C-alpha positions in Angstrom: 211.6 -72.4 156.4 208.3 -71.7 158.1 208.2 -73.0 161.7 205.1 -73.0 163.9 207.3 -73.3 167.0 209.3 -70.2 166.1 206.2 -68.1 165.6 204.6 -69.4 168.8 207.8 -68.3 170.6 207.7 -64.9 168.9 204.0 -64.3 169.9 204.7 -65.5 173.5 207.6 -63.0 173.7 205.4 -60.2 172.4 202.6 -61.2 174.8 204.9 -61.0 177.8 206.0 -57.5 176.8 202.8 -55.9 175.6 203.6 -52.3 176.5 207.1 -52.5 174.9 205.6 -54.2 171.8 202.8 -51.6 171.5 205.2 -48.6 171.9 207.6 -50.0 169.3 204.8 -50.7 166.8 203.2 -47.3 167.4 206.4 -45.5 166.5 206.6 -47.4 163.2 202.9 -47.0 162.5 203.0 -43.2 163.2 206.0 -42.9 160.8 204.2 -44.6 157.9 200.9 -42.8 158.7 202.7 -39.4 158.5 204.5 -40.4 155.3 201.1 -41.3 153.6 199.5 -38.1 154.9 202.4 -36.0 153.7 202.5 -37.7 150.3 198.7 -37.3 150.0 198.9 -33.6 150.9 201.6 -33.2 148.2 199.3 -34.8 145.7 196.5 -32.5 146.8 198.8 -29.5 146.1 199.7 -31.0 142.7 196.0 -31.6 141.8 195.3 -28.0 142.7 198.1 -26.8 140.3 196.9 -29.2 137.6 193.4 -27.8 138.0 194.7 -24.3 137.4 196.3 -25.5 134.1 193.3 -27.6 133.0 191.3 -24.8 131.5 193.7 -24.3 128.7 196.5 -26.1 126.8 199.7 -26.2 128.8 201.8 -25.8 125.6 200.5 -22.3 124.7 202.3 -19.1 124.0 200.1 -16.0 124.8 201.2 -12.9 122.9 199.8 -9.4 123.5 200.8 -5.9 122.7 202.5 -3.3 124.9 204.3 0.0 124.6 207.9 0.5 123.6 210.3 1.5 126.3 213.4 2.0 124.1 214.2 4.2 121.1 214.9 2.4 117.9 216.0 3.6 114.5 215.0 7.2 115.3 211.7 6.2 116.8 211.0 7.4 120.3 209.9 5.2 123.1 206.3 5.2 124.2 204.8 3.9 121.0 201.8 1.6 121.4 202.2 -1.6 119.4 198.9 -2.3 117.7 198.3 -5.9 116.5 196.3 -6.6 113.3 195.3 -9.7 111.3 198.7 -9.4 109.6 200.5 -10.2 112.9 198.4 -13.3 113.3 199.4 -14.4 109.8 203.1 -13.6 110.5 203.2 -15.8 113.6 201.2 -18.6 111.9 203.4 -18.7 108.7 206.9 -18.0 110.1 206.9 -20.3 113.2 207.2 -23.9 112.0 206.4 -25.4 115.5 202.9 -23.8 115.6 200.2 -26.5 116.2 197.0 -24.5 116.8 196.7 -20.7 116.6 194.0 -18.1 117.2 193.9 -14.3 117.5 191.4 -12.5 119.7 189.5 -9.2 119.3 188.2 -7.6 122.4 184.8 -5.9 122.4 184.4 -2.7 124.5 180.9 -3.7 125.7 179.6 -7.2 126.4 175.8 -7.2 126.7 174.0 -10.5 125.7 170.2 -10.7 125.5 167.4 -13.0 124.5 163.8 -11.7 124.6 163.4 -10.0 127.9 166.5 -11.6 129.5 169.9 -10.0 129.4 173.2 -10.0 131.1 176.8 -8.8 130.9 178.9 -11.7 129.8 182.4 -12.1 128.4 182.3 -12.0 124.6 185.4 -13.7 123.1 185.9 -13.3 119.3 188.4 -15.9 118.1 189.4 -18.4 115.5 188.2 -22.1 115.5 191.5 -23.3 116.9 190.7 -21.5 120.1 188.5 -24.5 121.0 191.6 -26.7 121.5 193.7 -23.9 123.0 191.1 -23.3 125.8 189.9 -26.9 125.9 186.3 -25.8 125.2 184.0 -28.8 125.8 180.9 -28.4 123.5 178.1 -30.4 125.0 175.3 -29.3 122.6 175.6 -28.4 118.9 179.0 -27.5 117.6 181.8 -25.0 117.6 182.2 -22.7 114.6 184.6 -23.7 111.8 186.9 -22.1 109.2 183.9 -21.7 106.8 182.0 -19.7 109.4 185.1 -17.4 109.7 185.5 -17.2 106.0 181.9 -16.3 105.3 181.5 -13.9 108.3 178.7 -16.0 109.7 176.8 -14.5 112.7 177.0 -17.5 114.9 177.7 -17.9 118.6 178.7 -20.6 121.1 177.5 -19.9 124.6 178.6 -21.1 128.0 176.3 -23.3 130.2 175.9 -20.4 132.7 174.8 -18.1 129.9 172.3 -20.7 128.6 170.8 -21.1 132.1 170.4 -17.4 132.5 168.9 -16.6 129.1 166.8 -19.7 128.5 164.4 -20.7 131.2 162.2 -23.8 131.7 164.4 -26.0 129.6 163.9 -24.0 126.4 166.3 -25.3 123.7 169.1 -22.7 123.0 170.4 -24.3 119.7 169.0 -22.5 116.7 167.7 -19.5 118.7 169.0 -15.9 118.1 170.6 -14.0 120.9 171.8 -10.4 120.6 175.4 -9.4 121.2 175.4 -5.7 121.9 172.1 -5.4 120.1 173.1 -7.5 117.0 171.4 -10.9 116.5 173.6 -14.0 116.4 172.4 -17.6 116.0 173.3 -20.0 118.8 175.0 -23.1 117.3 176.6 -24.6 120.5 176.7 -24.8 124.3 179.9 -25.6 126.2 181.0 -26.4 129.7 184.3 -25.7 131.3 186.5 -28.9 131.7 187.9 -27.6 134.9 184.3 -27.2 136.3 184.8 -23.4 136.9 181.5 -21.6 136.3 183.3 -18.3 135.7 184.6 -19.7 132.4 181.1 -20.7 131.5 180.0 -17.0 131.5 181.7 -16.7 128.1 180.3 -16.3 124.6 182.4 -17.2 121.6 181.9 -15.9 118.1 184.1 -15.8 114.9 186.6 -13.0 115.0 186.1 -12.1 111.3 182.4 -11.5 112.0 183.0 -9.4 115.1 185.6 -7.3 113.3 183.1 -6.6 110.5 179.9 -6.2 112.6 181.4 -4.2 115.4 183.7 -2.0 113.3 186.9 -3.6 114.5 188.6 -3.4 111.1 191.6 -5.7 111.1 192.4 -5.0 114.7 193.3 -7.8 117.2 194.4 -7.7 120.8 196.0 -11.1 121.5 197.5 -14.1 119.7 197.5 -17.6 121.2 199.5 -20.4 119.7 200.2 -24.0 120.9 203.6 -25.7 120.3 203.8 -29.0 118.4 205.6 -31.7 120.4 206.7 -29.2 123.1 209.9 -29.0 125.0 211.2 -26.2 127.1 214.0 -25.6 124.6 211.5 -25.6 121.6 209.2 -23.2 123.5 212.0 -20.8 124.2 213.1 -20.9 120.6 209.5 -20.1 119.5 209.4 -17.1 122.0 212.6 -15.7 120.4 211.2 -16.3 116.9 208.0 -14.6 117.6 209.8 -11.6 119.1 212.1 -11.3 116.2 209.4 -11.4 113.6 207.1 -9.0 115.3 210.0 -6.6 116.1 210.9 -6.6 112.5 207.3 -5.9 111.5 206.6 -3.1 114.0 210.1 -1.6 114.1 211.0 -2.0 117.7 214.1 -3.3 119.5 213.8 -7.1 119.9 215.3 -6.7 123.4 212.5 -4.3 124.4 210.5 -6.5 126.8 207.7 -4.0 127.1 206.9 -3.6 123.4 205.2 -7.0 123.4 204.6 -9.6 126.0 205.0 -13.3 125.5 203.8 -15.7 128.2 205.3 -19.2 127.8 202.8 -21.3 129.7 204.6 -24.5 128.8 207.8 -23.3 130.6 205.7 -22.2 133.5 204.0 -25.6 133.6 207.4 -27.4 133.5 208.6 -25.2 136.3 205.6 -26.1 138.4 206.2 -29.8 137.7 209.8 -29.5 138.7 208.8 -27.7 141.9 206.4 -30.6 142.8 209.2 -33.1 142.1 211.3 -31.3 144.6 208.3 -31.2 147.1 207.8 -35.0 146.6 211.5 -35.6 147.3 211.4 -33.4 150.4 208.3 -35.2 151.6 210.0 -38.6 151.1 213.0 -37.4 153.0 210.9 -36.2 156.0 208.7 -39.3 155.9 211.7 -41.7 155.7 213.4 -39.7 158.5 210.3 -40.3 160.7 210.3 -44.0 159.8 214.0 -44.3 160.6 213.3 -42.8 164.0 210.8 -45.6 164.6 213.1 -48.2 163.2 215.9 -47.1 165.6 213.4 -47.7 168.4 212.7 -51.2 167.0 216.4 -52.0 166.7 217.0 -50.9 170.3 214.1 -53.0 171.5 215.4 -56.0 169.7 218.8 -55.4 171.3 217.1 -55.5 174.7 215.3 -58.7 173.6 218.6 -60.3 172.8 220.1 -59.3 176.1 217.1 -60.7 178.0 217.4 -64.0 176.2 221.2 -64.3 176.3 221.0 -67.5 178.4 218.3 -69.0 176.2 220.4 -68.3 173.1 223.4 -69.9 174.8 221.5 -73.0 175.6 220.2 -73.2 172.0 223.7 -72.9 170.6 225.1 -75.5 173.1 222.4 -77.9 171.9 223.6 -77.4 168.3 221.5 -74.5 167.0 223.1 -73.0 163.9 223.8 -69.2 163.8 221.2 -68.7 161.1 218.5 -70.2 163.3 219.2 -67.5 165.9 219.4 -64.7 163.3 216.2 -65.8 161.6 214.3 -65.9 164.9 215.3 -62.2 165.8 214.7 -61.1 162.2 211.3 -62.6 162.0 210.2 -60.8 165.2 211.6 -57.5 164.0 210.1 -57.8 160.5 206.7 -58.9 161.9 206.5 -55.9 164.3 207.5 -53.3 161.7 205.4 -54.8 158.9 202.2 -55.3 161.0 202.5 -51.9 162.7 203.4 -50.2 159.4 200.5 -51.8 157.6 198.2 -50.5 160.2 199.6 -47.0 159.8 199.4 -47.4 156.0 195.7 -48.4 156.1 194.8 -45.6 158.6 196.7 -43.0 156.4 195.0 -44.1 153.1 191.7 -44.5 154.9 191.8 -40.9 156.3 192.8 -39.5 152.8 189.9 -41.4 151.2 187.5 -40.1 153.9 188.4 -36.4 153.6 189.3 -36.2 149.9 185.8 -35.7 148.5 185.3 -32.7 150.9 188.5 -30.8 150.0 188.3 -28.7 146.9 189.9 -25.3 146.3 192.0 -23.5 143.6 195.2 -24.5 145.3 194.5 -27.8 147.1 192.3 -30.5 145.6 191.5 -34.1 146.5 194.5 -35.4 148.4 195.2 -39.0 147.8 197.8 -41.8 148.0 197.9 -44.1 144.9 198.8 -47.8 144.8 202.4 -47.1 143.8 202.9 -45.2 147.1 201.3 -48.1 149.1 203.6 -50.6 147.4 206.7 -48.4 147.9 205.8 -47.9 151.6 205.3 -51.7 152.0 208.8 -52.4 150.5 210.2 -49.7 152.8 208.6 -51.5 155.8 210.0 -54.9 155.0 213.5 -53.6 154.3 213.7 -51.3 157.3 212.3 -54.1 159.5 215.1 -56.4 158.3 217.7 -53.7 158.9 216.3 -53.0 162.4 216.6 -56.7 163.4 219.8 -57.6 161.6 222.3 -55.9 164.0 220.8 -57.4 167.2 220.4 -60.7 165.4 224.0 -60.8 164.3 225.1 -60.0 167.8 222.9 -62.8 169.1 224.4 -65.3 166.7 227.9 -64.3 167.8 227.3 -65.1 171.5 229.5 -68.0 172.7 227.6 -70.6 174.7 230.0 -70.6 177.6 229.7 -66.8 178.0 225.9 -66.9 177.6 225.4 -69.6 180.2 227.4 -67.7 182.9 225.6 -64.4 182.1 223.6 -63.0 185.0 
């Protein structure tokens, strides 16, 4: 039950011992402050990692050719594996978990020009599904579709940086013809990178079938990218094995030859990174809680001193009929108030500092540190619980004091 007299007594006690109360509260506030900063820093690292994965789908298998390192069925090692359109069809038709798939043909030169403007940009020749695989955000016009691929349309989608370089004074790019290595292609779309990286916006996309025909690529491809439907680590590993088996059969190499083809499982890598950050968060909580406990031990010791200083007073209260719970609640209220108030100050300062510096921190590995509402709620609960624990032992000791012993205490 709320008692004004009890709270007046608590505040009077704190006022009489200002330095002791300040140092006790500071240790708790510092513990919470450091916990919030550590958790916010962990979030910053996590945001940096997420940013690295944001430019492409996390459930993608990237497959590219290599050179055999083992002899197989009379064939010597050192054979280059050359991918063709047939390999794209094999992966697409034999792997049931394929969601999106695209192959890519690499051009030897990459000169893009419009009128008197020109520049060396990355020319990617792909299938329409590549838009979802690389999370291409088309802001003007459209991306090319299966009909463009089927009819060998000479169309192109350019990055924002390419548009800014080739088209000056706000000239509209859509519908204009740019030249890729001297061959005119119609601009049908402009895209920006979802991750905000301008390097990715120095890219030009065109249908792979058109590039193979126009630039004498035949049926050659250099890379296959496929996303996994409803991915799990187990399913992604099964798909890696399935791709290796099918391509090993097609190209006659040992399925255990790791250098014949390379398969990068980005989903497994993504899950490994997520698990790593789970471990980091756990480690941060352990360090933060340890810091808080150090402060709480100080609170508990201070409350024990308070009980000792007020032994006679407690004895008088009990002699006048005060129940043990009244004594316990008085000590607990003071302990919880100090830890909660000081902890809340540390919480506000920690969150405030993160909010202040977050907009100015941006890199490939560390981005926008922050503490969300769940962390604040968790920290508040930790404060209340630890405050109660810190005061319970001294309070229990105070309640067990016998009036006769207390009254003769010096």
